[in-house]
ZANU-568139 format. One record per residue (C-alpha): x, y, z. Coordinates in steps of 0.1 Angstrom, whole numbers, padded with zeros to 4 digits, always signed. Example, Ala and Ser with C-alpha at 12.3 -4.5 7.8 and 13.67 -1.06 7.14 Angstrom:
BEGIN
+0123-0045+0078 +0137-0011+0071 
//
This chain:
BEGIN
+0733+0891+0922 +0699+0873+0914 +0696+0848+0943 +0714+0872+0967 +0689+0901+0959 +0659+0876+0964 +0671+0869+0998 +0673+0905+1010 +0641+0926+1008 +0650+0956+1031 +0665+0990+1024 +0701+1000+1032 +0704+1033+1051 +0733+1055+1059 +0722+1065+1094 +0696+1052+1118 +0675+1083+1115 +0665+1073+1079 +0645+1045+1090 +0608+1047+1097 +0614+1046+1135 +0648+1063+1135 +0637+1084+1164 +0630+1053+1186 +0661+1036+1202 +0641+1005+1206 +0641+1000+1169 +0679+0999+1167 +0692+0963+1161 +0724+0950+1174 +0744+0919+1169 +0738+0904+1204 +0742+0939+1221 +0776+0946+1205 +0774+0967+1174 +0743+0984+1159 +0737+0968+1125 +0706+0986+1115 +0670+0995+1124 +0636+0978+1123 +0609+0995+1103 +0579+0981+1121 +0562+0984+1155 +0556+0947+1158 +0571+0927+1185 +0597+0904+1170 +0615+0876+1189 +0637+0865+1160 +0675+0867+1162 +0692+0897+1146 +0704+0873+1118 +0668+0868+1107 +0664+0905+1103 +0683+0903+1071 +0654+0883+1056 +0627+0908+1068 +0616+0935+1043 +0613+0959+1073 +0650+0956+1081 +0671+0987+1074 +0708+0977+1076 +0733+1005+1081 +0756+1012+1053 +0787+1011+1076 +0774+0982+1098 +0795+0952+1106 +0778+0930+1080 +0811+0915+1068 +0819+0903+1102 +0785+0888+1106 +0788+0870+1072 +0822+0856+1083 +0805+0844+1116 +0777+0827+1096 +0802+0808+1074 +0823+0798+1104 +0792+0784+1121 +0782+0765+1090 +0816+0749+1088 +0816+0739+1124 +0781+0725+1122 +0792+0703+1093 +0823+0692+1110 +0803+0682+1141 +0774+0665+1124 +0785+0656+1088 +0749+0665+1079 +0748+0690+1050 +0711+0698+1055 +0717+0709+1091 +0750+0727+1082 +0731+0746+1054 +0702+0756+1076 +0711+0793+1076 +0720+0794+1039 +0692+0818+1031 +0704+0842+1057 +0740+0839+1044 +0726+0849+1009 +0708+0879+1024 +0739+0890+1043 +0761+0886+1012 +0738+0908+0993 +0739+0935+1020 +0777+0933+1020 +0780+0936+0983 +0753+0962+0980 +0769+0984+1008 +0804+0981+0991 +0788+0992+0958 +0770+1021+0975 +0804+1032+0991 +0822+1028+0959 +0797+1049+0939 +0797+1075+0967 +0835+1076+0968 +0836+1065+1005 +0854+1032+0999 
//
């Protein structure tokens, strides 16, 4: 998991209230307003997309968040970008995010397995 672990620098949480700002609903992060995927551990204003949160050390992804669905969406987008442009550099522009989400998916699955929740 070397490269994967290097891409993700946050901390996985079981519930939103484990994050530094768990009492603040404005810290909750959704995938475009749909599902809550985690929380932000900083008070700084951020205009990045939720996908970039996976690269931030202050991101607190939820253990049971829809991370696999996000990963599937990222891979589909990558494939579509390559089909449209035939440019591997453009198609691979979100690869670091993909690595971070892969790590979160694997780490969550392992945490669930160890805790007997899988």
